[in-house]
TIRO-718649 format. One record per residue (C-alpha): residue number from 0; residue in one letter; y, x, z. Coordinates in steps of 0.001 Angstrom, whole numbers, plus 500000, padded with zeros to 6 digits. Layout:
// TIRO-718649
+-----+------+--------+--------+--------+
! seq ! type !      y !      x !      z !
+-----+------+--------+--------+--------+
! NUM !    a !      Y !      X !      Z !
...
+-----+------+--------+--------+--------+
// end
This chain:
// TIRO-718649
+-----+------+--------+--------+--------+
! seq ! type !      y !      x !      z !
+-----+------+--------+--------+--------+
!   0 !    m ! 499991 ! 500013 ! 499994 !
!   1 !    k ! 503338 ! 501521 ! 498966 !
!   2 !    q ! 506039 ! 501584 ! 501564 !
!   3 !    s ! 509697 ! 502548 ! 501320 !
!   4 !    p ! 511326 ! 504941 ! 503813 !
!   5 !    m ! 513374 ! 502034 ! 505243 !
!   6 !    s ! 510285 ! 500040 ! 506144 !
!   7 !    v ! 508950 ! 503044 ! 508037 !
!   8 !    e ! 512237 ! 503590 ! 509828 !
!   9 !    a ! 512374 ! 499828 ! 510684 !
!  10 !    l ! 508923 ! 499837 ! 512167 !
!  11 !    i ! 509582 ! 502860 ! 514204 !
!  12 !    q ! 512837 ! 501296 ! 515396 !
!  13 !    r ! 511178 ! 497995 ! 516216 !
!  14 !    f ! 508359 ! 499830 ! 518041 !
!  15 !    r ! 510879 ! 501871 ! 519930 !
!  16 !    n ! 512629 ! 498615 ! 521075 !
!  17 !    n ! 509243 ! 496938 ! 521795 !
!  18 !    e ! 510077 ! 494184 ! 519311 !
!  19 !    c ! 506993 ! 494172 ! 517032 !
!  20 !    t ! 505488 ! 490711 ! 516577 !
!  21 !    p ! 501758 ! 490069 ! 516373 !
!  22 !    e ! 502225 ! 489482 ! 512617 !
!  23 !    e ! 503909 ! 492798 ! 512220 !
!  24 !    l ! 501162 ! 494518 ! 514096 !
!  25 !    a ! 498586 ! 492806 ! 511856 !
!  26 !    l ! 500495 ! 493856 ! 508766 !
!  27 !    l ! 500694 ! 497410 ! 510155 !
!  28 !    q ! 496933 ! 497409 ! 510746 !
!  29 !    q ! 496340 ! 496375 ! 507151 !
!  30 !    w ! 498640 ! 499103 ! 505971 !
!  31 !    v ! 496848 ! 501691 ! 508043 !
!  32 !    t ! 493411 ! 500738 ! 506720 !
!  33 !    q ! 494733 ! 501539 ! 503192 !
!  34 !    l ! 496301 ! 504798 ! 504201 !
!  35 !    t ! 494538 ! 508122 ! 503599 !
!  36 !    l ! 495909 ! 511184 ! 505431 !
!  37 !    t ! 494616 ! 514559 ! 504214 !
!  38 !    d ! 495718 ! 518098 ! 504781 !
!  39 !    e ! 495810 ! 518652 ! 501068 !
!  40 !    s ! 498246 ! 515700 ! 500455 !
!  41 !    t ! 500581 ! 516869 ! 503260 !
!  42 !    n ! 500365 ! 520589 ! 502530 !
!  43 !    l ! 500169 ! 521016 ! 506321 !
!  44 !    s ! 497278 ! 522466 ! 508261 !
!  45 !    a ! 495529 ! 520204 ! 510831 !
!  46 !    e ! 497225 ! 522126 ! 513631 !
!  47 !    q ! 500699 ! 521835 ! 512073 !
!  48 !    l ! 500257 ! 518080 ! 511437 !
!  49 !    a ! 499102 ! 517540 ! 515085 !
!  50 !    a ! 502054 ! 519523 ! 516330 !
!  51 !    v ! 504535 ! 517463 ! 514295 !
!  52 !    k ! 502934 ! 514239 ! 515435 !
!  53 !    d ! 503037 ! 515354 ! 519107 !
!  54 !    r ! 506715 ! 516418 ! 518910 !
!  55 !    m ! 507770 ! 513218 ! 517279 !
!  56 !    y ! 505618 ! 511189 ! 519714 !
!  57 !    q ! 507169 ! 512941 ! 522712 !
!  58 !    q ! 510647 ! 512427 ! 521325 !
!  59 !    l ! 510142 ! 508688 ! 520679 !
!  60 !    v ! 508538 ! 508123 ! 524123 !
!  61 !    s ! 511279 ! 510072 ! 525851 !
!  62 !    e ! 513883 ! 507954 ! 524149 !
!  63 !    r ! 512304 ! 504671 ! 525358 !
!  64 !    p ! 514234 ! 503125 ! 528256 !
!  65 !    v ! 512817 ! 504262 ! 531654 !
!  66 !    a ! 512377 ! 500718 ! 532947 !
!  67 !    m ! 510396 ! 499782 ! 529892 !
!  68 !    r ! 508091 ! 502810 ! 530199 !
!  69 !    r ! 507622 ! 502091 ! 533927 !
!  70 !    h ! 506526 ! 498497 ! 533498 !
!  71 !    l ! 504519 ! 498798 ! 530330 !
!  72 !    p ! 500857 ! 497987 ! 531077 !
!  73 !    y ! 498496 ! 500940 ! 530673 !
!  74 !    r ! 496293 ! 499325 ! 527936 !
!  75 !    r ! 499297 ! 498231 ! 525938 !
!  76 !    l ! 500763 ! 501710 ! 526223 !
!  77 !    l ! 497567 ! 503236 ! 524971 !
!  78 !    v ! 497438 ! 500871 ! 522007 !
!  79 !    a ! 501130 ! 501442 ! 521262 !
!  80 !    a ! 500657 ! 505188 ! 521392 !
!  81 !    s ! 497839 ! 504970 ! 518842 !
!  82 !    w ! 499960 ! 502891 ! 516502 !
!  83 !    l ! 502891 ! 505199 ! 516994 !
!  84 !    l ! 500855 ! 508237 ! 515913 !
!  85 !    v ! 499940 ! 506423 ! 512720 !
!  86 !    i ! 503461 ! 505414 ! 511989 !
!  87 !    v ! 504687 ! 508956 ! 512669 !
!  88 !    s ! 501949 ! 510361 ! 510368 !
!  89 !    t ! 503160 ! 508096 ! 507618 !
!  90 !    a ! 506767 ! 509158 ! 508116 !
!  91 !    v ! 505612 ! 512806 ! 507951 !
!  92 !    l ! 503867 ! 512066 ! 504705 !
!  93 !    y ! 506844 ! 510486 ! 503102 !
!  94 !    y ! 509599 ! 512838 ! 504260 !
!  95 !    y ! 507550 ! 516015 ! 503928 !
!  96 !    i ! 505477 ! 515406 ! 500815 !
!  97 !    k ! 508391 ! 514143 ! 498716 !
!  98 !    p ! 510433 ! 517447 ! 498962 !
!  99 !    i ! 507268 ! 519429 ! 498418 !
! 100 !    g ! 506488 ! 517426 ! 495311 !
! 101 !    i ! 510022 ! 518008 ! 494029 !
! 102 !    q ! 509750 ! 521695 ! 494712 !
! 103 !    r ! 506428 ! 521989 ! 492931 !
! 104 !    h ! 507819 ! 520086 ! 489971 !
! 105 !    k ! 510750 ! 522562 ! 489793 !
! 106 !    q ! 508276 ! 525436 ! 489824 !
! 107 !    q ! 506392 ! 524188 ! 486789 !
! 108 !    p ! 507281 ! 526352 ! 483727 !
! 109 !    q ! 509431 ! 524665 ! 481151 !
! 110 !    l ! 507453 ! 525371 ! 477998 !
! 111 !    t ! 509116 ! 525651 ! 474649 !
! 112 !    v ! 506877 ! 523861 ! 472105 !
! 113 !    i ! 507285 ! 524484 ! 468372 !
! 114 !    e ! 505267 ! 522319 ! 465952 !
! 115 !    n ! 504965 ! 522014 ! 462194 !
! 116 !    r ! 504034 ! 518459 ! 461408 !
! 117 !    q ! 505394 ! 518496 ! 457832 !
! 118 !    p ! 503731 ! 519790 ! 454661 !
! 119 !    g ! 504545 ! 523374 ! 453939 !
! 120 !    i ! 505210 ! 526418 ! 456072 !
! 121 !    r ! 507539 ! 526651 ! 459047 !
! 122 !    r ! 509094 ! 530068 ! 459779 !
! 123 !    i ! 510205 ! 530956 ! 463335 !
! 124 !    t ! 512009 ! 533871 ! 464896 !
! 125 !    l ! 510959 ! 534448 ! 468499 !
! 126 !    p ! 513431 ! 535535 ! 471229 !
! 127 !    d ! 512178 ! 539171 ! 470850 !
! 128 !    g ! 512790 ! 539132 ! 467078 !
! 129 !    s ! 509139 ! 538772 ! 466105 !
! 130 !    q ! 508468 ! 536444 ! 463141 !
! 131 !    v ! 505920 ! 533680 ! 463013 !
! 132 !    c ! 504774 ! 531489 ! 460143 !
! 133 !    l ! 503204 ! 528215 ! 461263 !
! 134 !    n ! 500822 ! 526435 ! 458926 !
! 135 !    m ! 500880 ! 522625 ! 458582 !
! 136 !    n ! 499833 ! 520771 ! 461753 !
! 137 !    s ! 500104 ! 523895 ! 463821 !
! 138 !    r ! 501594 ! 524240 ! 467341 !
! 139 !    l ! 503063 ! 527195 ! 469302 !
! 140 !    e ! 504133 ! 527162 ! 472934 !
! 141 !    f ! 505617 ! 529673 ! 475394 !
! 142 !    d ! 507721 ! 529965 ! 478547 !
! 143 !    q ! 511215 ! 530641 ! 477312 !
! 144 !    e ! 512357 ! 532089 ! 480689 !
! 145 !    q ! 509432 ! 534455 ! 481169 !
! 146 !    f ! 508951 ! 535498 ! 477602 !
! 147 !    n ! 509628 ! 539202 ! 476963 !
! 148 !    h ! 509924 ! 540108 ! 480687 !
! 149 !    t ! 506513 ! 541636 ! 481615 !
! 150 !    e ! 504698 ! 540190 ! 478607 !
! 151 !    r ! 505189 ! 538068 ! 475521 !
! 152 !    l ! 502631 ! 535283 ! 475975 !
! 153 !    l ! 502150 ! 532449 ! 473504 !
! 154 !    k ! 499527 ! 529741 ! 472933 !
! 155 !    l ! 498578 ! 528823 ! 469415 !
! 156 !    s ! 496776 ! 525810 ! 467993 !
! 157 !    s ! 495741 ! 525782 ! 464289 !
! 158 !    e ! 497071 ! 528729 ! 462220 !
! 159 !    g ! 499843 ! 531311 ! 462508 !
! 160 !    y ! 500792 ! 534572 ! 460855 !
! 161 !    f ! 502591 ! 537002 ! 463196 !
! 162 !    e ! 504841 ! 539939 ! 462378 !
! 163 !    v ! 505444 ! 541547 ! 465816 !
! 164 !    v ! 508280 ! 543900 ! 466591 !
! 165 !    p ! 507984 ! 546443 ! 469399 !
! 166 !    s ! 509774 ! 545525 ! 472668 !
! 167 !    i ! 510492 ! 548111 ! 475381 !
! 168 !    k ! 510552 ! 547208 ! 479114 !
! 169 !    p ! 514018 ! 547546 ! 480690 !
! 170 !    g ! 514520 ! 550746 ! 482681 !
! 171 !    t ! 511837 ! 552623 ! 480683 !
! 172 !    d ! 511939 ! 554858 ! 477651 !
! 173 !    s ! 508667 ! 553979 ! 475977 !
! 174 !    t ! 506778 ! 551300 ! 477925 !
! 175 !    r ! 506170 ! 548495 ! 475487 !
! 176 !    i ! 505926 ! 544850 ! 476495 !
! 177 !    p ! 502498 ! 543534 ! 475262 !
! 178 !    f ! 502424 ! 540602 ! 472829 !
! 179 !    i ! 499672 ! 538182 ! 473629 !
! 180 !    v ! 498416 ! 535114 ! 471735 !
! 181 !    e ! 495984 ! 532781 ! 473519 !
! 182 !    t ! 493670 ! 530542 ! 471499 !
! 183 !    g ! 491225 ! 528976 ! 474025 !
! 184 !    s ! 489343 ! 531720 ! 475801 !
! 185 !    l ! 490226 ! 534344 ! 473089 !
! 186 !    r ! 493320 ! 536486 ! 473829 !
! 187 !    t ! 494798 ! 538659 ! 471087 !
! 188 !    r ! 496835 ! 541564 ! 472528 !
! 189 !    v ! 499318 ! 543420 ! 470390 !
! 190 !    l ! 502045 ! 546096 ! 470645 !
! 191 !    g ! 503502 ! 545949 ! 467164 !
! 192 !    t ! 501649 ! 544771 ! 464121 !
! 193 !    a ! 501038 ! 541952 ! 461599 !
! 194 !    f ! 498056 ! 539666 ! 461944 !
! 195 !    n ! 496800 ! 536166 ! 461240 !
! 196 !    i ! 494997 ! 533729 ! 463585 !
! 197 !    e ! 493107 ! 530677 ! 462499 !
! 198 !    a ! 492390 ! 528497 ! 465538 !
! 199 !    y ! 492032 ! 524906 ! 464455 !
! 200 !    d ! 490972 ! 522615 ! 467294 !
! 201 !    q ! 488426 ! 520686 ! 465224 !
! 202 !    e ! 486767 ! 523823 ! 463743 !
! 203 !    s ! 483818 ! 525701 ! 465291 !
! 204 !    e ! 485374 ! 529213 ! 464918 !
! 205 !    v ! 488475 ! 531226 ! 465595 !
! 206 !    r ! 489316 ! 533880 ! 462988 !
! 207 !    v ! 491697 ! 536763 ! 463612 !
! 208 !    s ! 492617 ! 539044 ! 460690 !
! 209 !    l ! 494591 ! 542281 ! 460965 !
! 210 !    v ! 496962 ! 543447 ! 458222 !
! 211 !    h ! 498350 ! 546615 ! 459869 !
! 212 !    g ! 498628 ! 548103 ! 463310 !
! 213 !    k ! 496047 ! 547589 ! 465988 !
! 214 !    i ! 495041 ! 544653 ! 468204 !
! 215 !    a ! 492679 ! 544193 ! 471108 !
! 216 !    l ! 490768 ! 540890 ! 471447 !
! 217 !    d ! 489689 ! 539769 ! 474924 !
! 218 !    d ! 487132 ! 537024 ! 475466 !
! 219 !    t ! 488081 ! 535680 ! 478973 !
! 220 !    a ! 484830 ! 533580 ! 479048 !
! 221 !    t ! 482619 ! 536640 ! 478838 !
! 222 !    d ! 484973 ! 539501 ! 479809 !
! 223 !    r ! 484312 ! 541366 ! 476574 !
! 224 !    t ! 486890 ! 543287 ! 474559 !
! 225 !    t ! 486956 ! 544623 ! 471084 !
! 226 !    i ! 489518 ! 546592 ! 469037 !
! 227 !    l ! 490318 ! 545440 ! 465521 !
! 228 !    s ! 491564 ! 547860 ! 462878 !
! 229 !    p ! 493468 ! 546976 ! 459644 !
! 230 !    n ! 491619 ! 545260 ! 456787 !
! 231 !    h ! 489157 ! 543719 ! 459286 !
! 232 !    s ! 488675 ! 540203 ! 460611 !
! 233 !    l ! 486964 ! 538894 ! 463739 !
! 234 !    r ! 485001 ! 535652 ! 463573 !
! 235 !    y ! 484550 ! 534063 ! 467053 !
! 236 !    s ! 482133 ! 531195 ! 467706 !
! 237 !    k ! 483515 ! 528672 ! 470228 !
! 238 !    q ! 480027 ! 527373 ! 470912 !
! 239 !    t ! 478023 ! 530540 ! 471402 !
! 240 !    q ! 481030 ! 532713 ! 472495 !
! 241 !    s ! 479815 ! 535389 ! 470149 !
! 242 !    w ! 481816 ! 537281 ! 467522 !
! 243 !    e ! 481348 ! 539227 ! 464333 !
! 244 !    v ! 483730 ! 541792 ! 462815 !
! 245 !    m ! 483848 ! 541990 ! 458992 !
! 246 !    s ! 485983 ! 543503 ! 456269 !
! 247 !    v ! 488825 ! 541490 ! 454771 !
! 248 !    e ! 491422 ! 542075 ! 452067 !
! 249 !    a ! 494674 ! 542529 ! 453893 !
! 250 !    a ! 496663 ! 541443 ! 450874 !
! 251 !    n ! 494950 ! 537981 ! 451045 !
! 252 !    v ! 495462 ! 537373 ! 454743 !
! 253 !    a ! 499036 ! 536099 ! 454555 !
! 254 !    l ! 498848 ! 534414 ! 451119 !
! 255 !    w ! 498942 ! 531007 ! 452776 !
! 256 !    t ! 502492 ! 531822 ! 453949 !
! 257 !    k ! 503447 ! 531788 ! 450230 !
! 258 !    g ! 501945 ! 528375 ! 449642 !
! 259 !    y ! 498395 ! 529429 ! 448766 !
! 260 !    l ! 495342 ! 527559 ! 450056 !
! 261 !    v ! 493243 ! 530376 ! 451516 !
! 262 !    f ! 489660 ! 530467 ! 452751 !
! 263 !    n ! 488345 ! 533689 ! 454309 !
! 264 !    e ! 484650 ! 533263 ! 455109 !
! 265 !    v ! 485240 ! 529659 ! 456246 !
! 266 !    p ! 482304 ! 527277 ! 456686 !
! 267 !    l ! 482159 ! 524994 ! 453697 !
! 268 !    q ! 482345 ! 521854 ! 455841 !
! 269 !    e ! 485529 ! 523048 ! 457475 !
! 270 !    a ! 486993 ! 524040 ! 454140 !
! 271 !    l ! 486422 ! 520534 ! 452898 !
! 272 !    d ! 488222 ! 519152 ! 455975 !
! 273 !    r ! 491208 ! 521376 ! 455163 !
! 274 !    i ! 491220 ! 520083 ! 451568 !
! 275 !    k ! 491153 ! 516497 ! 452749 !
! 276 !    e ! 494124 ! 517097 ! 455016 !
! 277 !    r ! 496085 ! 519122 ! 452497 !
! 278 !    y ! 495647 ! 516678 ! 449548 !
! 279 !    q ! 495255 ! 513434 ! 451648 !
! 280 !    i ! 492024 ! 512405 ! 450015 !
! 281 !    t ! 488790 ! 510974 ! 451409 !
! 282 !    i ! 485741 ! 513094 ! 450870 !
! 283 !    d ! 482222 ! 511854 ! 451644 !
! 284 !    y ! 479030 ! 513947 ! 451779 !
! 285 !    n ! 475823 ! 514504 ! 453646 !
! 286 !    p ! 476441 ! 517151 ! 456216 !
! 287 !    a ! 473033 ! 518685 ! 455572 !
! 288 !    i ! 473993 ! 519844 ! 452068 !
! 289 !    v ! 476910 ! 521960 ! 453284 !
! 290 !    q ! 475296 ! 523544 ! 456385 !
! 291 !    h ! 475106 ! 527376 ! 456543 !
! 292 !    k ! 477432 ! 527695 ! 453502 !
! 293 !    r ! 480677 ! 529621 ! 453548 !
! 294 !    i ! 483510 ! 530087 ! 451112 !
! 295 !    t ! 486054 ! 532854 ! 450387 !
! 296 !    a ! 488754 ! 531880 ! 447841 !
! 297 !    s ! 492438 ! 531394 ! 447393 !
! 298 !    f ! 494239 ! 528822 ! 445229 !
! 299 !    h ! 497934 ! 528538 ! 444238 !
! 300 !    n ! 499465 ! 525291 ! 442894 !
! 301 !    s ! 496029 ! 523975 ! 442085 !
! 302 !    t ! 494965 ! 520317 ! 442005 !
! 303 !    w ! 492321 ! 519111 ! 444288 !
! 304 !    p ! 489772 ! 518573 ! 441482 !
! 305 !    a ! 490227 ! 522233 ! 440488 !
! 306 !    v ! 489810 ! 523437 ! 444019 !
! 307 !    l ! 486685 ! 521371 ! 444648 !
! 308 !    a ! 485141 ! 522327 ! 441362 !
! 309 !    n ! 485465 ! 526014 ! 442186 !
! 310 !    i ! 484244 ! 526020 ! 445769 !
! 311 !    l ! 481344 ! 523615 ! 445086 !
! 312 !    f ! 480180 ! 525438 ! 441928 !
! 313 !    v ! 479416 ! 528547 ! 444035 !
! 314 !    h ! 476878 ! 526548 ! 446080 !
! 315 !    d ! 475422 ! 524476 ! 443248 !
! 316 !    l ! 477204 ! 521331 ! 444316 !
! 317 !    q ! 479424 ! 518871 ! 442377 !
! 318 !    f ! 481732 ! 515897 ! 443061 !
! 319 !    r ! 482448 ! 512507 ! 441541 !
! 320 !    k ! 485077 ! 509884 ! 442183 !
! 321 !    v ! 483678 ! 506582 ! 443530 !
! 322 !    g ! 486507 ! 504106 ! 444061 !
! 323 !    d ! 488897 ! 505648 ! 446590 !
! 324 !    k ! 486371 ! 508275 ! 447704 !
! 325 !    v ! 485282 ! 511646 ! 446434 !
! 326 !    v ! 481612 ! 512001 ! 446875 !
! 327 !    i ! 479886 ! 515406 ! 446982 !
! 328 !    g ! 476247 ! 515910 ! 445966 !
! 329 !    k ! 473872 ! 518249 ! 444447 !
! 330 !    h ! 473714 ! 519021 ! 440672 !
+-----+------+--------+--------+--------+
// end
């Protein structure tokens, strides 16, 4: 039952004046049966809460008129004291928890969120001067106040291409501030380099490709780390938390930032999902015919029939238009 601070004050005042009616006591009893007091909710230890109750109880009792205390029957005093402790506990909850809640709310970081919900590429300059290209339906977030202090931490969803500039810690001559991109449990740590991350929520893998420089990749789920060198890509499985490093053409890594549709060892099923999203078409197929198939290709200003024809031909598949759907099957 939700109570306002005035109702608590009024009850305490009426109790102090010995003016509570039987109906008010019944209402108070109903209120108490619905009230849950926990150390976690008050942020006080059991000892601290007991001490607060005792101090407030002693204060209220001491303020009661002497004549009233002297003539109050023992049993009634005992019951009143019990109710008083409950009321005081509720007052502590309201007046103590509310400021704590406000303080905690203020301590929450105010994240800067940058999204690209439009077709095409969105280019961003970060506070440290680093450049980011966000692909369509991608999201980047970071704490504006903490960014570039002890680290440059960002969280990425979907796909982004990063050109990182070195940043030196204040008061030092050469200590660089690390640049970190989080994608789930995979953390990409950088000092100064250019790399691409594909981390689509609906896809089974995260792919990190390095153009130049050097990056370290940490899997926080397994405490493993690997170093990636230029012209290499890491393919990380979200399900098995395993990864594989392979060669990649650095020149092709950032082609999507120029409007290309790029697939670098992408599972065929996920490539088809990207095509559906890019061209806003409906594609229907039996998942079994695309399992364990991958595609590496790039297309520029190509129509969806040309894209599908090329990536399906490699795997001996074809498509046909049936009403509003594109149906994929075997030759």
